[in-house]
C-alpha positions as CSV (number, residue, x, y, z in Angstrom):
1,M,0.1,0.0,-0.1
2,I,2.9,2.1,0.6
3,I,4.6,1.4,-2.6
4,G,1.5,2.0,-4.5
5,A,0.1,5.2,-2.9
6,S,3.7,6.6,-3.5
7,M,3.8,5.5,-7.1
8,S,0.2,7.2,-7.5
9,A,1.4,10.4,-6.0
10,T,4.5,10.9,-8.0
11,T,3.5,9.5,-11.4
12,K,3.2,11.8,-14.5
13,S,1.4,9.0,-16.6
14,L,-1.6,6.9,-16.7
15,W,0.4,3.7,-16.7
16,G,2.3,4.7,-13.4
17,M,-1.2,5.5,-12.1
18,L,-2.3,2.0,-12.9
19,L,0.7,0.3,-11.4
20,G,0.3,2.0,-8.2
21,R,-3.3,1.2,-8.1
22,I,-2.3,-2.7,-8.7
23,F,0.0,-2.3,-5.8
24,V,-2.7,-0.7,-3.7
25,G,-5.2,-3.2,-4.8
26,T,-3.1,-6.2,-3.7
27,G,-2.5,-4.8,-0.3
28,M,-6.2,-4.2,0.0
29,G,-6.7,-7.9,-1.2
30,I,-4.5,-9.2,1.4
31,G,-5.3,-6.8,4.3
32,P,-9.0,-7.4,5.1
33,P,-9.1,-11.3,5.3
34,V,-5.9,-11.3,7.3
35,A,-7.4,-8.6,9.7
36,A,-10.5,-10.6,10.0
37,I,-8.8,-13.9,10.7
38,Y,-6.2,-12.2,13.1
39,V,-8.9,-10.4,15.1
40,S,-10.9,-13.6,15.6
41,E,-7.8,-15.7,16.7
42,I,-6.6,-13.3,19.3
43,S,-10.1,-12.4,20.7
44,P,-11.8,-14.1,23.7
45,A,-15.1,-15.8,22.8
46,F,-17.3,-13.3,24.8
47,V,-16.1,-10.0,23.0
48,R,-15.2,-11.5,19.7
49,G,-18.1,-10.0,18.0
50,T,-17.2,-6.5,19.4
51,F,-13.6,-6.5,18.4
52,G,-14.5,-7.9,15.0
53,S,-16.8,-4.9,14.5
54,F,-13.9,-2.4,15.2
55,T,-12.6,-3.2,11.6
56,Q,-15.9,-2.2,10.0
57,I,-15.9,1.1,12.2
58,A,-12.2,1.7,11.1
59,T,-13.3,1.4,7.6
60,C,-16.1,4.0,8.1
61,L,-13.7,6.4,9.5
62,G,-11.2,5.8,6.8
63,L,-13.8,6.6,4.3
64,M,-15.0,9.8,5.9
65,G,-11.5,11.0,6.5
66,S,-10.8,10.6,2.8
67,L,-13.6,12.4,1.8
68,F,-12.6,15.5,4.2
69,I,-8.8,15.2,3.0
70,G,-10.3,15.2,-0.6
71,L,-12.4,18.4,-0.3
72,P,-9.6,20.9,-1.4
73,A,-9.0,19.1,-4.6
74,K,-11.6,21.2,-6.5
75,D,-9.9,24.4,-5.5
76,I,-6.2,23.5,-5.2
77,V,-4.4,22.3,-8.3
78,G,-2.2,19.1,-7.9
79,W,-4.1,18.4,-4.3
80,W,-4.8,15.0,-5.4
81,R,-1.0,14.0,-4.9
82,V,-1.3,15.2,-1.4
83,C,-4.3,12.6,-1.0
84,F,-2.2,10.0,-2.0
85,W,0.9,10.8,0.1
86,V,-1.5,11.1,3.1
87,S,-2.8,7.5,2.4
88,T,0.8,6.2,2.9
89,V,0.6,7.4,6.7
90,P,-1.9,4.8,8.1
91,A,-0.1,2.2,5.9
92,A,3.1,2.9,7.6
93,V,1.5,3.2,11.2
94,L,0.1,-0.1,10.6
95,A,3.3,-1.7,9.5
96,V,5.2,-0.4,12.6
97,C,2.5,-1.1,15.0
98,M,2.1,-4.7,14.2
99,E,5.7,-5.3,15.3
100,F,4.5,-4.8,18.7
101,C,1.3,-6.8,18.5
102,A,1.1,-10.5,19.7
103,E,1.5,-13.2,17.0
104,S,-1.9,-15.4,16.5
105,P,-1.7,-18.2,19.2
106,Q,-3.9,-20.4,17.1
107,W,-1.3,-20.0,14.3
108,L,1.8,-20.9,16.4
109,F,0.0,-23.8,18.0
110,K,-1.1,-25.5,14.8
111,R,2.6,-25.4,13.8
112,G,3.8,-27.2,16.8
113,R,5.2,-24.1,18.5
114,G,3.1,-24.6,21.8
115,T,5.5,-22.9,24.0
116,E,5.3,-19.6,22.0
117,A,1.7,-19.9,21.9
118,E,1.4,-19.9,25.6
119,A,3.7,-16.8,25.8
120,E,1.3,-15.1,23.3
121,F,-1.7,-16.2,25.2
122,E,-0.1,-14.6,28.4
123,K,0.2,-11.3,27.0
124,L,-3.4,-11.4,25.5
125,L,-5.4,-12.9,28.4
126,G,-3.0,-13.1,31.4
127,A,-1.2,-15.9,32.8
128,A,-4.3,-17.1,34.7
129,H,-6.1,-18.1,31.5
130,V,-3.2,-19.7,29.6
131,K,-3.9,-23.4,30.6
132,F,-7.5,-23.2,29.7
133,A,-6.8,-21.5,26.4
134,I,-4.2,-24.1,25.5
135,A,-6.6,-26.9,26.6
136,E,-9.4,-25.4,24.1
137,L,-6.9,-25.4,21.3
138,S,-5.9,-28.8,21.8
139,K,-9.6,-29.9,21.5
140,S,-9.5,-29.3,17.8
141,D,-6.2,-30.5,17.2
142,R,-6.6,-33.5,14.8
143,G,-2.9,-34.0,13.9
144,D,-3.2,-32.6,10.3
145,E,-2.5,-29.0,10.8
146,L,1.3,-29.1,9.4
147,E,-0.1,-30.8,6.0
148,A,-0.5,-28.3,3.1
149,V,-4.1,-27.4,2.2
150,K,-5.1,-28.0,-1.4
151,F,-7.7,-25.9,-3.0
152,S,-9.5,-28.9,-4.4
153,E,-10.0,-29.7,-0.6
154,L,-12.2,-26.4,-0.3
155,L,-14.3,-27.1,-3.5
156,Y,-15.7,-30.6,-2.3
157,G,-15.6,-32.9,0.9
158,R,-16.2,-32.1,4.5
159,H,-15.1,-28.5,4.0
160,F,-17.2,-27.5,1.1
161,K,-20.2,-26.5,3.2
162,M,-18.4,-23.8,5.0
163,V,-16.6,-22.2,2.1
164,F,-20.0,-22.4,0.1
165,I,-21.7,-20.6,2.7
166,G,-19.0,-18.0,3.1
167,S,-18.9,-17.3,-0.5
168,T,-22.6,-17.1,-0.9
169,I,-23.0,-14.7,1.9
170,F,-20.3,-12.5,0.3
171,A,-21.9,-12.7,-3.0
172,L,-25.2,-11.8,-1.7
173,Q,-23.6,-8.9,0.2
174,Q,-22.4,-7.5,-3.0
175,L,-25.4,-8.3,-5.3
176,S,-27.3,-6.4,-2.8
177,G,-26.0,-3.4,-4.6
178,I,-24.2,-2.0,-1.6
179,N,-21.1,-0.7,-3.4
180,A,-23.0,0.7,-6.3
181,V,-24.8,2.9,-3.6
182,F,-21.2,3.8,-2.0
183,Y,-19.6,4.4,-5.7
184,F,-22.5,6.2,-7.2
185,S,-24.6,7.8,-4.1
186,S,-23.2,11.3,-5.1
187,T,-24.3,10.8,-8.8
188,V,-27.9,9.9,-7.6
189,F,-28.2,12.7,-5.0
190,K,-27.0,15.1,-7.6
191,S,-30.0,14.3,-9.8
192,F,-32.1,15.7,-7.1
193,G,-30.2,18.6,-6.5
194,V,-28.4,17.6,-3.5
195,P,-24.6,18.7,-3.4
196,S,-22.3,15.7,-3.8
197,D,-20.1,16.7,-0.6
198,L,-23.2,16.7,1.4
199,A,-24.4,13.4,0.0
200,N,-21.1,11.8,0.9
201,I,-21.2,13.1,4.5
202,C,-24.8,11.9,5.1
203,V,-23.9,8.4,3.9
204,G,-20.7,8.2,5.9
205,I,-22.5,9.3,8.9
206,A,-25.2,6.8,8.1
207,N,-22.6,4.0,7.6
208,L,-20.6,5.0,10.8
209,S,-23.6,5.2,13.0
210,G,-24.8,1.6,12.0
211,S,-21.3,0.3,12.6
212,V,-21.3,1.6,16.2
213,V,-24.6,0.0,16.8
214,A,-23.4,-3.2,15.4
215,M,-20.4,-3.2,17.6
216,I,-22.7,-2.8,20.7
217,L,-25.3,-5.5,19.7
218,M,-22.7,-8.0,18.1
219,D,-22.2,-10.1,21.2
220,K,-25.5,-9.6,22.7
221,L,-27.9,-10.3,19.6
222,G,-25.5,-12.5,17.7
223,R,-24.2,-12.6,14.2
224,K,-27.4,-14.5,12.7
225,V,-29.9,-12.1,14.1
226,L,-27.9,-9.1,12.9
227,L,-27.7,-10.6,9.5
228,L,-31.4,-11.2,9.3
229,G,-32.4,-7.9,10.3
230,S,-29.7,-6.1,8.1
231,F,-30.7,-7.9,4.9
232,S,-34.4,-7.4,5.6
233,G,-34.1,-3.7,6.3
234,M,-32.1,-3.3,3.1
235,A,-34.9,-5.0,1.1
236,V,-37.3,-2.3,2.6
237,A,-34.9,0.6,2.2
238,M,-34.7,-0.6,-1.7
239,G,-38.4,-0.8,-1.8
240,L,-38.4,2.8,-0.7
241,Q,-36.0,3.8,-3.5
242,V,-38.3,1.8,-6.0
243,T,-41.5,3.8,-5.1
244,G,-39.4,7.0,-5.2
245,A,-38.3,6.4,-8.9
246,S,-41.8,5.3,-9.9
247,S,-44.7,7.4,-11.3
248,Y,-46.5,7.3,-8.0
249,A,-44.1,9.9,-6.4
250,S,-42.9,13.1,-7.6
251,G,-41.3,16.4,-6.4
252,S,-40.5,16.5,-2.7
253,G,-41.9,12.9,-2.2
254,A,-39.6,11.3,-4.7
255,L,-36.6,13.1,-3.2
256,S,-37.5,12.1,0.3
257,L,-38.0,8.5,-0.7
258,S,-35.0,8.2,-2.7
259,V,-32.7,9.8,-0.4
260,G,-34.1,8.5,2.6
261,G,-34.3,5.0,1.1
262,M,-30.5,5.3,0.2
263,L,-29.6,6.4,3.7
264,L,-31.7,3.7,5.3
265,F,-30.0,1.1,3.0
266,V,-26.4,2.2,4.1
267,L,-27.5,2.1,7.8
268,M,-29.0,-1.2,7.7
269,F,-26.1,-2.5,5.7
270,S,-23.7,-1.4,8.3
271,L,-26.0,-3.0,11.1
272,G,-25.2,-6.5,9.8
273,A,-24.3,-7.5,6.2
274,G,-21.4,-5.2,6.4
275,P,-19.3,-6.1,9.7
276,V,-20.7,-9.8,10.1
277,P,-19.7,-11.7,6.9
278,S,-15.9,-11.3,7.6
279,L,-16.4,-12.1,11.3
280,L,-18.5,-14.9,10.8
281,L,-16.4,-16.6,8.3
282,S,-13.2,-16.3,10.4
283,E,-15.3,-18.0,13.0
284,I,-16.8,-20.9,11.1
285,L,-13.9,-21.9,8.9
286,P,-11.6,-24.5,10.6
287,G,-8.1,-23.8,11.6
288,R,-6.5,-25.8,9.1
289,I,-8.1,-24.3,6.1
290,R,-9.1,-20.9,7.5
291,A,-6.4,-18.8,5.4
292,K,-7.0,-20.2,2.2
293,A,-10.8,-20.6,2.5
294,M,-10.9,-17.0,3.6
295,S,-8.8,-16.1,0.4
296,V,-11.4,-17.9,-1.8
297,C,-14.5,-16.4,-0.2
298,M,-12.9,-12.7,-0.4
299,A,-11.9,-13.5,-4.1
300,V,-15.6,-14.0,-4.7
301,H,-16.4,-10.9,-3.0
302,W,-14.2,-8.5,-4.9
303,V,-15.0,-10.3,-8.5
304,I,-18.7,-9.5,-7.9
305,N,-17.9,-6.1,-6.4
306,F,-15.8,-5.4,-9.5
307,F,-18.8,-6.4,-12.0
308,V,-21.6,-4.5,-9.9
309,G,-19.4,-1.4,-10.1
310,L,-18.7,-1.7,-13.7
311,L,-22.4,-2.5,-14.6
312,F,-24.5,-0.3,-12.4
313,L,-24.4,2.7,-14.4
314,P,-24.9,1.0,-17.9
315,L,-27.8,-0.9,-16.4
316,L,-29.4,2.0,-14.8
317,E,-29.5,3.5,-18.3
318,Q,-30.8,0.4,-20.0
319,I,-33.4,-1.2,-17.9
320,G,-34.0,2.0,-15.5
321,P,-33.9,2.2,-11.6
322,I,-37.3,0.8,-11.0
323,V,-36.2,-2.8,-12.4
324,L,-32.6,-2.4,-11.1
325,Y,-33.6,-1.5,-7.5
326,T,-36.1,-4.4,-7.4
327,I,-33.5,-6.8,-8.8
328,F,-31.2,-5.6,-5.8
329,A,-34.1,-5.9,-3.3
330,T,-34.8,-9.4,-4.5
331,F,-31.2,-10.4,-3.7
332,C,-31.5,-9.0,-0.1
333,L,-34.6,-11.3,0.4
334,L,-32.8,-14.2,-1.1
335,A,-29.9,-13.3,1.6
336,V,-32.6,-13.5,4.2
337,I,-33.9,-17.0,3.3
338,F,-30.3,-18.3,2.9
339,V,-28.9,-17.1,6.1
340,K,-32.1,-18.3,8.0
341,R,-31.6,-21.8,6.4
342,N,-27.6,-22.1,6.5
343,V,-25.9,-19.7,9.3
344,V,-25.2,-21.0,12.6
345,E,-25.2,-18.8,15.6
346,T,-21.5,-18.3,16.8
347,K,-21.8,-15.8,19.8
348,G,-20.1,-16.7,22.9
349,K,-18.6,-19.9,21.6
350,S,-14.9,-20.5,21.3
351,L,-13.3,-21.1,17.6
352,Q,-12.7,-24.7,18.8
353,E,-16.3,-25.5,20.1
354,I,-17.6,-24.0,16.5
355,E,-15.1,-26.2,14.6
356,I,-16.2,-29.4,16.5
357,A,-19.7,-28.5,16.3
358,L,-19.5,-27.8,12.5
359,I,-17.0,-30.2,10.9
360,P,-18.2,-34.0,10.6
361,P,-16.0,-36.5,11.6
362,Q,-13.9,-38.1,8.9
């Protein structure tokens, strides 16, 4: 991320910018799944949901920070280069601070480095909890942790169900239209005469507010409840936008329904569909396949994200907002059905308890 942002900040050609974006994109491809896995593996079970929600809140703060940093770009020539330089700062802070963070005891233990795992548990939990934590890890130790995981193992057999659930949740998250809303909200607001800066600020506040509420509720209501409520609310919000775009609403009514529906959509997304999938996957995926399985699921996420962002505006012009928003709402309802039937609750359970419950014996 540091290399890519620096290249983009100093380039004088399109190809330099694109190469910088490739480096940043690679960093972004690695960062989120590793962060989700790391947080789940170092967090005590009773606060794992709360800690996992912090990554979503950090994302919201980053988005809002980038918005405000970019405001002078309209008036100051070359300010966009400053924006890229600024983005190297959090990347550098992350790189330095991780040197002082504990290594994942789960990762150490499954590689046979039990003594080091105990030392890291002592840093994280205190000496009184080390024996219990090691005993929990031993429950799911099946003696195959050091064997290389083949991608073919993720596509069939006893691990397929978890990978399928994770990939489908991420696919439905993106097919709900959330990133189309994030990418093009200012365009939609602008069509109603709302300034793009104000629109982006409102979207950012809605996203941050929902993420804070999700953090508070994650370990109280549980992951499944938040997902069901979130996708249901998103379907309702899309319904409001469909009504706002229809001939039944006009003038101020259409403005209220469209803008209100979009803000409600972002708010409901941030309550569950945003923060829960990464956390849930890092919990339900067995330790042995967690890294590769998470990478497969995140690949599905980014591929569908790409196509939704690429096709949103052309589809909006070709089939109109009513049909397109109805499609998004349908995917939200499909997500409700899928979560209801396939997602298990992980609230308050250790990763070892979840793994033993979900993985059928060989």
